[in-house]
C-alpha positions as CSV (number, residue, x, y, z in Angstrom):
1,R,-5.6,-16.1,-7.7
2,W,-7.7,-15.2,-11.1
3,L,-5.6,-11.7,-11.5
4,S,-2.7,-14.0,-10.7
5,E,-3.9,-16.8,-13.1
6,Q,-5.1,-13.7,-16.0
7,T,-1.8,-11.9,-15.8
8,G,0.8,-14.4,-16.0
9,R,2.2,-12.7,-12.8
10,T,2.0,-13.4,-9.0
11,C,-0.7,-10.6,-7.7
12,R,-1.1,-10.5,-3.7
13,L,-1.8,-7.5,-1.2
14,P,1.8,-6.0,-0.7
15,T,3.2,-6.8,2.7
16,E,3.8,-3.6,5.0
17,A,7.0,-2.9,4.5
18,Q,6.0,-2.7,0.8
19,W,3.4,-0.5,1.3
20,E,5.9,1.7,3.5
21,Y,8.2,1.5,0.6
22,A,6.4,2.6,-1.9
23,A,4.4,5.3,0.2
24,R,7.6,7.4,1.0
25,A,9.4,6.9,-2.1
26,G,12.5,7.0,-0.8
27,R,12.2,10.1,1.9
28,P,12.7,9.4,5.1
29,D,10.3,12.1,6.7
30,D,6.8,10.9,8.3
31,S,5.6,14.4,8.2
32,A,1.3,14.8,7.8
33,A,2.4,18.3,7.0
34,G,0.8,19.7,3.4
35,M,-1.9,16.9,3.7
36,E,-4.7,19.3,1.5
37,D,-2.2,18.5,-1.4
38,V,-1.4,14.7,-1.3
39,A,-4.5,12.9,0.9
40,W,-8.2,13.4,0.8
41,H,-9.1,13.0,5.1
42,E,-12.3,14.0,7.2
43,E,-11.0,17.7,6.8
44,N,-11.4,18.4,3.2
45,T,-13.6,15.8,1.6
46,S,-17.1,15.6,1.3
47,D,-18.2,12.1,3.5
48,S,-17.1,9.9,1.2
49,P,-14.0,8.3,-1.6
50,H,-13.1,10.4,-4.5
51,I,-11.7,9.0,-7.4
52,V,-8.1,7.6,-7.4
53,A,-6.0,10.4,-8.5
54,T,-7.3,13.0,-8.2
55,K,-4.5,14.3,-5.6
56,V,-0.5,14.9,-6.5
57,G,1.2,11.7,-6.7
58,N,4.5,11.2,-4.4
59,P,7.8,10.9,-6.4
60,W,7.4,7.7,-8.2
61,G,4.1,8.3,-9.2
62,L,1.5,6.6,-6.9
63,Y,-1.6,7.7,-6.0
64,D,-3.5,8.4,-2.7
65,M,-0.9,6.7,-0.8
66,Q,-2.0,8.7,2.3
67,G,-6.0,9.6,2.6
68,N,-8.9,8.3,0.7
69,A,-8.7,4.5,1.5
70,S,-6.9,2.7,4.3
71,E,-5.6,-0.3,2.6
72,W,-5.0,-3.4,3.3
73,C,-1.4,-4.9,4.0
74,L,-1.3,-8.8,4.2
75,D,0.6,-8.8,7.0
76,V,-0.8,-10.1,10.4
77,W,-1.3,-7.2,12.9
78,R,1.7,-7.5,15.9
79,P,2.6,-4.3,18.4
80,D,5.8,-3.9,17.1
81,Y,8.4,-5.6,14.5
82,R,10.5,-7.3,17.1
83,D,11.3,-11.1,15.1
84,A,10.1,-8.8,12.1
85,A,11.5,-10.8,9.1
86,L,14.8,-8.0,7.9
87,D,14.1,-9.3,4.6
88,G,11.1,-7.3,4.3
89,S,8.5,-10.2,3.8
90,A,5.2,-10.3,5.7
91,R,4.1,-11.9,9.0
92,M,1.9,-13.9,8.5
93,S,1.0,-15.6,11.6
94,D,1.2,-14.5,15.6
95,P,1.5,-17.9,17.4
96,T,0.0,-15.6,20.9
97,I,-3.4,-15.9,19.5
98,P,-5.6,-18.1,17.6
99,P,-6.0,-17.3,14.0
100,A,-9.9,-16.6,14.6
101,A,-8.5,-13.7,16.1
102,W,-5.8,-12.7,13.6
103,R,-6.5,-8.9,13.2
104,Y,-4.9,-7.9,9.7
105,V,-2.5,-4.4,8.9
106,L,-4.1,-1.2,7.3
107,R,-1.7,0.9,6.1
108,G,-2.6,5.0,5.2
109,G,-5.5,6.2,6.4
110,G,-9.3,7.0,4.6
111,W,-11.2,9.6,3.9
112,A,-12.6,9.5,7.4
113,S,-9.3,9.6,8.7
114,P,-8.2,12.9,10.4
115,A,-4.9,14.2,8.4
116,D,-2.8,13.4,11.0
117,H,-3.5,10.0,11.1
118,L,-2.4,9.9,7.2
119,R,1.3,9.3,8.2
120,Y,3.3,6.7,6.4
121,G,4.2,5.0,9.9
122,R,0.5,4.7,11.3
123,R,-0.4,1.0,11.4
124,D,-3.8,0.3,12.0
125,R,-5.5,-3.1,12.4
126,C,-8.8,-5.1,12.2
127,L,-10.3,-8.4,11.1
128,A,-10.2,-10.0,7.7
129,S,-14.0,-9.9,7.7
130,F,-13.9,-5.5,8.1
131,A,-15.0,-3.4,5.7
132,S,-16.3,-0.1,5.0
133,P,-15.9,2.5,1.9
134,A,-13.0,3.6,3.4
135,T,-11.2,0.5,2.7
136,G,-9.7,-0.6,0.0
137,F,-5.7,-1.9,-1.4
138,R,-3.5,-2.2,-3.8
139,I,-2.1,-4.6,-5.5
140,A,1.2,-6.1,-5.9
141,L,2.4,-7.8,-8.2
142,S,5.7,-9.3,-8.8
143,A,8.3,-8.4,-11.3
144,P,8.1,-9.2,-15.0
145,S,10.7,-12.1,-16.2
146,R,13.6,-10.6,-18.1
147,S,12.6,-12.1,-21.3
148,S,9.7,-9.8,-21.4
149,V,11.3,-6.7,-20.8
150,T,11.1,-4.5,-23.4
151,L,14.6,-2.5,-25.0
152,S,12.5,0.6,-24.3
153,E,12.5,-0.5,-20.8
154,A,16.3,-1.9,-20.6
155,Q,17.3,1.4,-21.8
156,D,15.1,3.2,-19.5
157,P,14.5,0.8,-16.8
158,A,13.0,4.1,-14.3
159,G,10.7,5.6,-16.7
160,S,7.4,5.0,-15.8
161,H,6.7,1.2,-14.1
162,A,7.4,1.7,-11.0
163,Y,8.7,-2.3,-11.1
164,A,12.2,-0.7,-12.0
165,R,12.2,1.3,-9.2
166,M,11.1,-1.0,-6.6
167,P,13.1,-4.5,-6.0
168,V,10.2,-6.8,-4.9
169,A,6.9,-5.2,-6.6
170,E,5.0,-2.8,-8.7
171,V,2.3,-2.0,-7.0
172,D,-0.6,-0.1,-8.7
173,T,-3.3,2.7,-7.8
174,A,-5.6,2.2,-5.0
175,C,-9.1,0.6,-5.5
176,P,-11.9,1.4,-2.5
177,R,-13.9,-1.6,-2.1
């Protein structure tokens, strides 16, 4: 809430669908190939997280979408996508278990993950109280109002602004905790 008040924009964790959309950056494949160039994982790290953006970013300029820190999503874990919202909104509950037992989705894998666990489609889950040096978060911001978009942004909407590429949210770099 504090960050939303400071920026005047809604700030929250991305939904699981938003995270995957941003991570894939328009690519259909779900391969763990080429991980040495884009991700820190257990085979190429020295048992600690690394500074963000020291590996190659994805085609949309987002860094560390795979590896370095597993990223929390807004969604409550469900084992499959049955009954998932078609608009990509988060699953905010699981009526089959009590709220104290809800697990939340983690995506992307961390520096302690095997490289084959960094596929875009891989999903992990933990209690909200879980903390680890290999977990972090990414902030999703609401799109700016049309009145705050500058002339240069209007002329070159793809520019360097992630919100121009993503219809729902701007996604910033990962922040290992």
